[in-house]
Structure formats: C-alpha cells, structure tokens
N, C-alpha and C positions, 0 to 999 in steps of 0.2 A: 588579665590579671585583675586580683581583688580591690579594690578601691581601697577597700576597709582599712585592711594593712596598713595601706600606705601612712595613714595619721601617726603611726609611731615613728614614720623617718621622717617628718614634716617640722617645722617650726610650729611651735604652739599655735600661737595667737594667729598664725595661717587659716586653718579653714573654720576659725571663727567668722570670717569674712567673704573667702572665697571656696568653691566646689572644685572639686578635681572632677574637669570634662574632659579629658581623656591622658593616656599612658602609651609612651611606645619605646621602644629601642632603636636608636640612630644607630648607624653606622659611622664611625669617624675615619677620617679616610688618611688625614695625618700620620695616627698613631696605631691606623686597624685596632681601634678596640671598639666596643659595643658604648654607644653613652644613652644613660635612662633620660627621657626629658617628658616632666609632667606637666602639662597642662592646666592651669586653673583660670576658672571664670568668676570673677566677682559676683557676689549677690546681688538682687536686684533691691539693696537697702539705700534710699536716700539718706546722705551725708545729716548728722544730726543738728536743729535748729534751723532746717529748712523745710518749708510745708511741700507734702507729697501734692496737694491739688495745686500749686504754682510749677510744680515741676511735673516735665516725662522723662523716664530714659531714653535716652537717644543715641542708645548703640556703644562703643568701645573706642577705648585709644588705641594704637596701634599695641603690641603683645611688646610686650617689655620679657627679655630673657635677661634670668637671675642665677648664679652660681652657687648650689648649696654643699652639703659633704656631701661626699663619695657616698656612695650605697653597695658594699661587696666591691669594692672595687673598679666601680665604673664610675665616673664622672654622673652627677646628677645636676643637671638644670630645668629649674623650674620657667614656663613662659607660661606668664603672668599677664589678664586681661580684664583693667580696669574701665568700669562703666563712668559714663556721663551723662549728668541729669541736664536738659533744658528748661529754660524759663519758659512757660507756655506764653507769656505776653511778651517778654522781652525776647528774643527769640538770640541776641547776641550773648546776654549769658546763662554761661556753663559753669557748671559746680562737681565735682569731685570728691571724694574721701580723702584723707590723708594720712596714709600710715606708716607709722616706723619699721617696718617689718626688713626692710633693707639698708645697708648701711648705707650714709647720704656721698654722694659724688662715684659711689661704686657700684658694681652689676653681680655683687654677690650679698646675700641673706646676711643680716645684723649679728646671727647668732655667730655665723662662720667667721664673722670681720672679728668678733670679742676673740674666736675661738686664737685667732691665726695671731690675735696681736697680743697675746698673753704665751704665747708657746713659749717664747725666748724669754720669757721673766721668771724662771724656776730657780730660784735659791740653790737650788742644789746643784745646778750647771753651772760647769765652771767657763769662765768667759776669760781669754788668753789672751 
C-alpha cells in the first residue's frame, strides 16, 4: 500500500512527529470484518529543552493501540511506538516527548473524541 496517500487519512499533527512503518489489514474474528492497522514510529528527535549530547535514544515504550475514524467502512487502528531517551550519566533518568494527539484517558485520537462528543449537539436535532 502506498504510504504517501495515508497522510490524508491521519490526524494532521501525527506525521510531524511519527513515520509510517507498516500498514496491514487484519482479520477481526467477532465481526468477520477486516481492520486496517497503521503502525507509526516516533521520529528520532529528542524532546525540546534537552541536550542531545547528554541523552541517547534507548528504544521504545510498549506499543499503544489507538482507534481513529474508520476508512471506507473498515475500523482504523493506529499502533503507536513512542521513543524514550536515557541520560548518559544518570541511567535512571528517562525522558520522552509529550503529545496532545490522543484523547486523555481513552484509546481514541483527540480528533475522533471531539467528533464523537459533538455528534449529539446539533441544534437541529430534536431531543425527546
């Protein structure tokens, strides 16, 4: 699958911080539908305000699965791999970037959360 076209389906800020590493269709056992999963890997950029000479990239946190808007009737999940950096002198100090791309306390993107919250607020709809 052409990864370039996927930028039109993903939250705007996402590709500023992450690269698409893999795209796959997965079978969903219960609903017997295909699921689209896009794996994203954080770019190797140290968090702002830290000296790159003092920290080194030390792999990734466990992958976090986030649900986003469906694409052509297929559920879309983003598998997010966030980097961590370790202080070269103090091995116990680990830092990471903080993003507001995901709805706090949920497993959906912030854009999807805002959309879902607003669906029942159409003033033209009657609430009986």
